[in-house]
mmCIF file as gemmi writes it, N, C-alpha and C atoms, coordinates in Angstrom:
data_model
loop_
_atom_site.group_PDB
_atom_site.id
_atom_site.type_symbol
_atom_site.label_atom_id
_atom_site.label_alt_id
_atom_site.label_comp_id
_atom_site.label_asym_id
_atom_site.label_entity_id
_atom_site.label_seq_id
_atom_site.pdbx_PDB_ins_code
_atom_site.Cartn_x
_atom_site.Cartn_y
_atom_site.Cartn_z
_atom_site.occupancy
_atom_site.B_iso_or_equiv
_atom_site.pdbx_formal_charge
_atom_site.auth_seq_id
_atom_site.auth_asym_id
_atom_site.pdbx_PDB_model_num
ATOM 1 N N . MET Axp A 1 ? -79.381 -48.882 -152.662 1 0 ? 1 A 1
ATOM 2 C CA . MET Axp A 1 ? -78.299 -48.198 -153.294 1 0 ? 1 A 1
ATOM 3 C C . MET Axp A 1 ? -78.786 -47.903 -154.76 1 0 ? 1 A 1
ATOM 4 N N . THR Axp A 2 ? -78.403 -46.855 -155.414 1 0 ? 2 A 1
ATOM 5 C CA . THR Axp A 2 ? -78.871 -46.567 -156.643 1 0 ? 2 A 1
ATOM 6 C C . THR Axp A 2 ? -77.832 -47.207 -157.662 1 0 ? 2 A 1
ATOM 7 N N . GLU Axp A 3 ? -78.337 -47.718 -158.846 1 0 ? 3 A 1
ATOM 8 C CA . GLU Axp A 3 ? -77.592 -48.385 -159.61 1 0 ? 3 A 1
ATOM 9 C C . GLU Axp A 3 ? -76.795 -47.347 -160.504 1 0 ? 3 A 1
ATOM 10 N N . ILE Axp A 4 ? -75.647 -47.785 -160.889 1 0 ? 4 A 1
ATOM 11 C CA . ILE Axp A 4 ? -74.68 -46.813 -161.646 1 0 ? 4 A 1
ATOM 12 C C . ILE Axp A 4 ? -74.712 -47.409 -163.049 1 0 ? 4 A 1
ATOM 13 N N . SER Axp A 5 ? -74.839 -46.44 -164.016 1 0 ? 5 A 1
ATOM 14 C CA . SER Axp A 5 ? -74.917 -46.818 -165.49 1 0 ? 5 A 1
ATOM 15 C C . SER Axp A 5 ? -73.459 -47.2 -165.92 1 0 ? 5 A 1
ATOM 16 N N . ILE Axp A 6 ? -73.355 -47.851 -166.908 1 0 ? 6 A 1
ATOM 17 C CA . ILE Axp A 6 ? -72.155 -48.141 -167.611 1 0 ? 6 A 1
ATOM 18 C C . ILE Axp A 6 ? -71.223 -46.939 -167.942 1 0 ? 6 A 1
ATOM 19 N N . LEU Axp A 7 ? -71.92 -45.813 -168.344 1 0 ? 7 A 1
ATOM 20 C CA . LEU Axp A 7 ? -71.348 -44.558 -168.631 1 0 ? 7 A 1
ATOM 21 C C . LEU Axp A 7 ? -70.669 -44.088 -167.276 1 0 ? 7 A 1
ATOM 22 N N . ASP Axp A 8 ? -71.434 -44.196 -166.394 1 0 ? 8 A 1
ATOM 23 C CA . ASP Axp A 8 ? -70.933 -43.674 -165.093 1 0 ? 8 A 1
ATOM 24 C C . ASP Axp A 8 ? -69.66 -44.409 -164.545 1 0 ? 8 A 1
ATOM 25 N N . LEU Axp A 9 ? -69.783 -45.753 -164.632 1 0 ? 9 A 1
ATOM 26 C CA . LEU Axp A 9 ? -68.629 -46.61 -164.444 1 0 ? 9 A 1
ATOM 27 C C . LEU Axp A 9 ? -67.448 -46.33 -165.163 1 0 ? 9 A 1
ATOM 28 N N . GLN Axp A 10 ? -67.587 -45.977 -166.477 1 0 ? 10 A 1
ATOM 29 C CA . GLN Axp A 10 ? -66.505 -45.721 -167.211 1 0 ? 10 A 1
ATOM 30 C C . GLN Axp A 10 ? -65.817 -44.332 -166.948 1 0 ? 10 A 1
ATOM 31 N N . ASN Axp A 11 ? -66.819 -43.365 -166.56 1 0 ? 11 A 1
ATOM 32 C CA . ASN Axp A 11 ? -66.265 -42.108 -166.172 1 0 ? 11 A 1
ATOM 33 C C . ASN Axp A 11 ? -65.428 -42.107 -164.868 1 0 ? 11 A 1
ATOM 34 N N . LEU Axp A 12 ? -66.121 -43.089 -163.871 1 0 ? 12 A 1
ATOM 35 C CA . LEU Axp A 12 ? -65.348 -43.115 -162.495 1 0 ? 12 A 1
ATOM 36 C C . LEU Axp A 12 ? -64.158 -43.774 -162.762 1 0 ? 12 A 1
ATOM 37 N N . ARG Axp A 13 ? -63.896 -44.793 -163.654 1 0 ? 13 A 1
ATOM 38 C CA . ARG Axp A 13 ? -62.723 -45.479 -164.059 1 0 ? 13 A 1
ATOM 39 C C . ARG Axp A 13 ? -61.599 -44.479 -164.544 1 0 ? 13 A 1
ATOM 40 N N . HIS Axp A 14 ? -62.041 -43.737 -165.4 1 0 ? 14 A 1
ATOM 41 C CA . HIS Axp A 14 ? -61.151 -42.643 -166.049 1 0 ? 14 A 1
ATOM 42 C C . HIS Axp A 14 ? -60.728 -41.647 -164.954 1 0 ? 14 A 1
ATOM 43 N N . LEU Axp A 15 ? -61.662 -41.135 -164.181 1 0 ? 15 A 1
ATOM 44 C CA . LEU Axp A 15 ? -61.286 -40.115 -163.087 1 0 ? 15 A 1
ATOM 45 C C . LEU Axp A 15 ? -60.325 -40.769 -162.04 1 0 ? 15 A 1
ATOM 46 N N . ILE Axp A 16 ? -60.692 -41.872 -161.514 1 0 ? 16 A 1
ATOM 47 C CA . ILE Axp A 16 ? -59.922 -42.757 -160.533 1 0 ? 16 A 1
ATOM 48 C C . ILE Axp A 16 ? -58.436 -42.869 -161.084 1 0 ? 16 A 1
ATOM 49 N N . GLY Axp A 17 ? -58.306 -43.369 -162.272 1 0 ? 17 A 1
ATOM 50 C CA . GLY Axp A 17 ? -57.15 -43.718 -163.008 1 0 ? 17 A 1
ATOM 51 C C . GLY Axp A 17 ? -56.4 -42.499 -163.232 1 0 ? 17 A 1
ATOM 52 N N . GLY Axp A 18 ? -56.922 -41.399 -163.448 1 0 ? 18 A 1
ATOM 53 C CA . GLY Axp A 18 ? -56.146 -39.997 -163.471 1 0 ? 18 A 1
ATOM 54 C C . GLY Axp A 18 ? -55.65 -39.656 -162.23 1 0 ? 18 A 1
ATOM 55 N N . TYR Axp A 19 ? -56.533 -39.699 -161.148 1 0 ? 19 A 1
ATOM 56 C CA . TYR Axp A 19 ? -55.94 -39.284 -159.697 1 0 ? 19 A 1
ATOM 57 C C . TYR Axp A 19 ? -54.843 -40.305 -159.331 1 0 ? 19 A 1
ATOM 58 N N . SER Axp A 20 ? -54.963 -41.446 -159.8 1 0 ? 20 A 1
ATOM 59 C CA . SER Axp A 20 ? -53.81 -42.581 -159.303 1 0 ? 20 A 1
ATOM 60 C C . SER Axp A 20 ? -52.585 -42.084 -159.923 1 0 ? 20 A 1
ATOM 61 N N . THR Axp A 21 ? -52.677 -41.865 -161.311 1 0 ? 21 A 1
ATOM 62 C CA . THR Axp A 21 ? -51.614 -41.444 -162.067 1 0 ? 21 A 1
ATOM 63 C C . THR Axp A 21 ? -51.055 -40.069 -161.461 1 0 ? 21 A 1
ATOM 64 N N . THR Axp A 22 ? -51.805 -39.119 -161.119 1 0 ? 22 A 1
ATOM 65 C CA . THR Axp A 22 ? -51.378 -37.84 -160.57 1 0 ? 22 A 1
ATOM 66 C C . THR Axp A 22 ? -50.602 -38.067 -159.246 1 0 ? 22 A 1
ATOM 67 N N . HIS Axp A 23 ? -51.166 -39.03 -158.471 1 0 ? 23 A 1
ATOM 68 C CA . HIS Axp A 23 ? -50.567 -39.219 -157.164 1 0 ? 23 A 1
ATOM 69 C C . HIS Axp A 23 ? -49.143 -39.721 -157.326 1 0 ? 23 A 1
ATOM 70 N N . CYS Axp A 24 ? -49.042 -40.714 -158.26 1 0 ? 24 A 1
ATOM 71 C CA . CYS Axp A 24 ? -47.687 -41.363 -158.409 1 0 ? 24 A 1
ATOM 72 C C . CYS Axp A 24 ? -46.673 -40.31 -158.917 1 0 ? 24 A 1
ATOM 73 N N . LYS Axp A 25 ? -47.225 -39.543 -159.91 1 0 ? 25 A 1
ATOM 74 C CA . LYS Axp A 25 ? -46.263 -38.648 -160.428 1 0 ? 25 A 1
ATOM 75 C C . LYS Axp A 25 ? -45.844 -37.516 -159.384 1 0 ? 25 A 1
ATOM 76 N N . MET Axp A 26 ? -46.759 -36.974 -158.709 1 0 ? 26 A 1
ATOM 77 C CA . MET Axp A 26 ? -46.508 -35.893 -157.664 1 0 ? 26 A 1
ATOM 78 C C . MET Axp A 26 ? -45.691 -36.584 -156.586 1 0 ? 26 A 1
ATOM 79 N N . THR Axp A 27 ? -45.782 -37.737 -156.162 1 0 ? 27 A 1
ATOM 80 C CA . THR Axp A 27 ? -44.979 -38.338 -155.125 1 0 ? 27 A 1
ATOM 81 C C . THR Axp A 27 ? -43.559 -38.527 -155.588 1 0 ? 27 A 1
ATOM 82 N N . ASP Axp A 28 ? -43.415 -38.936 -157.009 1 0 ? 28 A 1
ATOM 83 C CA . ASP Axp A 28 ? -42.157 -38.992 -157.487 1 0 ? 28 A 1
ATOM 84 C C . ASP Axp A 28 ? -41.422 -37.683 -157.526 1 0 ? 28 A 1
ATOM 85 N N . TYR Axp A 29 ? -42.206 -36.579 -158.052 1 0 ? 29 A 1
ATOM 86 C CA . TYR Axp A 29 ? -41.619 -35.318 -158.102 1 0 ? 29 A 1
ATOM 87 C C . TYR Axp A 29 ? -41.201 -34.873 -156.843 1 0 ? 29 A 1
ATOM 88 N N . ALA Axp A 30 ? -42.07 -35.166 -155.841 1 0 ? 30 A 1
ATOM 89 C CA . ALA Axp A 30 ? -41.762 -34.657 -154.346 1 0 ? 30 A 1
ATOM 90 C C . ALA Axp A 30 ? -40.359 -35.311 -153.837 1 0 ? 30 A 1
ATOM 91 N N . SER Axp A 31 ? -40.171 -36.621 -154.271 1 0 ? 31 A 1
ATOM 92 C CA . SER Axp A 31 ? -38.991 -37.291 -153.731 1 0 ? 31 A 1
ATOM 93 C C . SER Axp A 31 ? -37.893 -36.674 -154.429 1 0 ? 31 A 1
ATOM 94 N N . LYS Axp A 32 ? -37.897 -36.192 -155.53 1 0 ? 32 A 1
ATOM 95 C CA . LYS Axp A 32 ? -36.706 -35.716 -156.391 1 0 ? 32 A 1
ATOM 96 C C . LYS Axp A 32 ? -36.521 -34.254 -156.046 1 0 ? 32 A 1
ATOM 97 N N . ALA Axp A 33 ? -37.588 -33.552 -155.563 1 0 ? 33 A 1
ATOM 98 C CA . ALA Axp A 33 ? -37.321 -32.095 -155.342 1 0 ? 33 A 1
ATOM 99 C C . ALA Axp A 33 ? -36.374 -31.823 -154.282 1 0 ? 33 A 1
ATOM 100 N N . GLU Axp A 34 ? -35.571 -30.742 -154.367 1 0 ? 34 A 1
ATOM 101 C CA . GLU Axp A 34 ? -34.548 -30.346 -153.444 1 0 ? 34 A 1
ATOM 102 C C . GLU Axp A 34 ? -35.023 -29.245 -152.657 1 0 ? 34 A 1
ATOM 103 N N . ASP Axp A 35 ? -35.866 -28.269 -153.207 1 0 ? 35 A 1
ATOM 104 C CA . ASP Axp A 35 ? -36.238 -27.168 -152.501 1 0 ? 35 A 1
ATOM 105 C C . ASP Axp A 35 ? -37.321 -27.602 -151.647 1 0 ? 35 A 1
ATOM 106 N N . PRO Axp A 36 ? -37.383 -27.318 -150.137 1 0 ? 36 A 1
ATOM 107 C CA . PRO Axp A 36 ? -38.571 -27.799 -149.385 1 0 ? 36 A 1
ATOM 108 C C . PRO Axp A 36 ? -39.709 -27.247 -149.653 1 0 ? 36 A 1
ATOM 109 N N . GLU Axp A 37 ? -39.868 -26.053 -150.222 1 0 ? 37 A 1
ATOM 110 C CA . GLU Axp A 37 ? -41.126 -25.562 -150.592 1 0 ? 37 A 1
ATOM 111 C C . GLU Axp A 37 ? -41.822 -26.284 -151.621 1 0 ? 37 A 1
ATOM 112 N N . ILE Axp A 38 ? -40.923 -26.612 -152.66 1 0 ? 38 A 1
ATOM 113 C CA . ILE Axp A 38 ? -41.54 -27.304 -153.893 1 0 ? 38 A 1
ATOM 114 C C . ILE Axp A 38 ? -41.839 -28.732 -153.597 1 0 ? 38 A 1
ATOM 115 N N . LYS Axp A 39 ? -40.997 -29.337 -152.625 1 0 ? 39 A 1
ATOM 116 C CA . LYS Axp A 39 ? -41.262 -30.592 -152.219 1 0 ? 39 A 1
ATOM 117 C C . LYS Axp A 39 ? -42.628 -30.668 -151.474 1 0 ? 39 A 1
ATOM 118 N N . LYS Axp A 40 ? -43.026 -29.748 -150.731 1 0 ? 40 A 1
ATOM 119 C CA . LYS Axp A 40 ? -44.085 -29.691 -149.884 1 0 ? 40 A 1
ATOM 120 C C . LYS Axp A 40 ? -45.233 -29.507 -150.909 1 0 ? 40 A 1
ATOM 121 N N . LEU Axp A 41 ? -45.115 -28.735 -151.886 1 0 ? 41 A 1
ATOM 122 C CA . LEU Axp A 41 ? -46.166 -28.429 -152.975 1 0 ? 41 A 1
ATOM 123 C C . LEU Axp A 41 ? -46.551 -29.833 -153.624 1 0 ? 41 A 1
ATOM 124 N N . PHE Axp A 42 ? -45.537 -30.444 -154.073 1 0 ? 42 A 1
ATOM 125 C CA . PHE Axp A 42 ? -45.817 -31.711 -154.642 1 0 ? 42 A 1
ATOM 126 C C . PHE Axp A 42 ? -46.416 -32.779 -153.669 1 0 ? 42 A 1
ATOM 127 N N . GLN Axp A 43 ? -45.897 -32.834 -152.498 1 0 ? 43 A 1
ATOM 128 C CA . GLN Axp A 43 ? -46.502 -33.723 -151.677 1 0 ? 43 A 1
ATOM 129 C C . GLN Axp A 43 ? -48.008 -33.473 -151.252 1 0 ? 43 A 1
ATOM 130 N N . GLU Axp A 44 ? -48.261 -32.101 -151.201 1 0 ? 44 A 1
ATOM 131 C CA . GLU Axp A 44 ? -49.816 -31.883 -150.913 1 0 ? 44 A 1
ATOM 132 C C . GLU Axp A 44 ? -50.51 -32.085 -152.252 1 0 ? 44 A 1
ATOM 133 N N . ALA Axp A 45 ? -49.959 -31.972 -153.453 1 0 ? 45 A 1
ATOM 134 C CA . ALA Axp A 45 ? -50.774 -32.42 -154.704 1 0 ? 45 A 1
ATOM 135 C C . ALA Axp A 45 ? -51.037 -33.834 -154.616 1 0 ? 45 A 1
ATOM 136 N N . ALA Axp A 46 ? -49.923 -34.635 -154.383 1 0 ? 46 A 1
ATOM 137 C CA . ALA Axp A 46 ? -50.031 -36.15 -154.162 1 0 ? 46 A 1
ATOM 138 C C . ALA Axp A 46 ? -51.181 -36.537 -153.319 1 0 ? 46 A 1
ATOM 139 N N . ASP Axp A 47 ? -51.126 -35.878 -152.014 1 0 ? 47 A 1
ATOM 140 C CA . ASP Axp A 47 ? -52.079 -36.249 -150.963 1 0 ? 47 A 1
ATOM 141 C C . ASP Axp A 47 ? -53.485 -35.86 -151.349 1 0 ? 47 A 1
ATOM 142 N N . SER Axp A 48 ? -53.587 -34.759 -152.091 1 0 ? 48 A 1
ATOM 143 C CA . SER Axp A 48 ? -54.989 -34.279 -152.552 1 0 ? 48 A 1
ATOM 144 C C . SER Axp A 48 ? -55.55 -35.254 -153.603 1 0 ? 48 A 1
ATOM 145 N N . ALA Axp A 49 ? -54.588 -35.789 -154.489 1 0 ? 49 A 1
ATOM 146 C CA . ALA Axp A 49 ? -55.003 -36.727 -155.521 1 0 ? 49 A 1
ATOM 147 C C . ALA Axp A 49 ? -55.539 -37.982 -155.004 1 0 ? 49 A 1
ATOM 148 N N . MET Axp A 50 ? -54.779 -38.495 -153.985 1 0 ? 50 A 1
ATOM 149 C CA . MET Axp A 50 ? -55.213 -39.738 -153.229 1 0 ? 50 A 1
ATOM 150 C C . MET Axp A 50 ? -56.448 -39.541 -152.489 1 0 ? 50 A 1
ATOM 151 N N . LYS Axp A 51 ? -56.637 -38.406 -151.859 1 0 ? 51 A 1
ATOM 152 C CA . LYS Axp A 51 ? -57.979 -38.198 -151.236 1 0 ? 51 A 1
ATOM 153 C C . LYS Axp A 51 ? -59.225 -38.216 -152.259 1 0 ? 51 A 1
ATOM 154 N N . ASN Axp A 52 ? -58.916 -37.597 -153.31 1 0 ? 52 A 1
ATOM 155 C CA . ASN Axp A 52 ? -60.013 -37.468 -154.305 1 0 ? 52 A 1
ATOM 156 C C . ASN Axp A 52 ? -60.21 -38.882 -154.934 1 0 ? 52 A 1
ATOM 157 N N . LYS Axp A 53 ? -59.217 -39.695 -155.136 1 0 ? 53 A 1
ATOM 158 C CA . LYS Axp A 53 ? -59.271 -41.153 -155.577 1 0 ? 53 A 1
ATOM 159 C C . LYS Axp A 53 ? -60.142 -41.744 -154.555 1 0 ? 53 A 1
ATOM 160 N N . GLN Axp A 54 ? -59.813 -41.689 -153.235 1 0 ? 54 A 1
ATOM 161 C CA . GLN Axp A 54 ? -60.539 -42.504 -152.273 1 0 ? 54 A 1
ATOM 162 C C . GLN Axp A 54 ? -61.985 -42.17 -152.251 1 0 ? 54 A 1
ATOM 163 N N . GLU Axp A 55 ? -62.296 -40.801 -152.329 1 0 ? 55 A 1
ATOM 164 C CA . GLU Axp A 55 ? -63.62 -40.331 -152.373 1 0 ? 55 A 1
ATOM 165 C C . GLU Axp A 55 ? -64.413 -40.974 -153.557 1 0 ? 55 A 1
ATOM 166 N N . LEU Axp A 56 ? -63.798 -41.046 -154.658 1 0 ? 56 A 1
ATOM 167 C CA . LEU Axp A 56 ? -64.486 -41.593 -155.861 1 0 ? 56 A 1
ATOM 168 C C . LEU Axp A 56 ? -64.598 -43.197 -155.773 1 0 ? 56 A 1
ATOM 169 N N . MET Axp A 57 ? -63.682 -43.668 -155.075 1 0 ? 57 A 1
ATOM 170 C CA . MET Axp A 57 ? -63.848 -45.17 -154.924 1 0 ? 57 A 1
ATOM 171 C C . MET Axp A 57 ? -65.172 -45.604 -154.084 1 0 ? 57 A 1
ATOM 172 N N . LYS Axp A 58 ? -65.689 -44.676 -153.25 1 0 ? 58 A 1
ATOM 173 C CA . LYS Axp A 58 ? -66.892 -44.789 -152.383 1 0 ? 58 A 1
ATOM 174 C C . LYS Axp A 58 ? -68.066 -45.104 -153.357 1 0 ? 58 A 1
ATOM 175 N N . PHE Axp A 59 ? -67.98 -44.601 -154.574 1 0 ? 59 A 1
ATOM 176 C CA . PHE Axp A 59 ? -69.127 -44.751 -155.479 1 0 ? 59 A 1
ATOM 177 C C . PHE Axp A 59 ? -69.211 -46.105 -156.15 1 0 ? 59 A 1
ATOM 178 N N . LEU Axp A 60 ? -68.206 -46.939 -155.854 1 0 ? 60 A 1
ATOM 179 C CA . LEU Axp A 60 ? -68.247 -48.3 -156.465 1 0 ? 60 A 1
ATOM 180 C C . LEU Axp A 60 ? -68.749 -49.348 -155.662 1 0 ? 60 A 1
């Protein structure tokens, strides 16, 4: 396995944290949305953020 530099680790931490925050916010927005289409949009964004976070976690 290729070694990851400190800068790469810092960048991964930043990106993973951002996706985690986005997932939490979009999930919260989806739970509060009354319009089904808006709720679906927020839930899809939350799911996408979680998927991206999980993909990045594979590099650790």
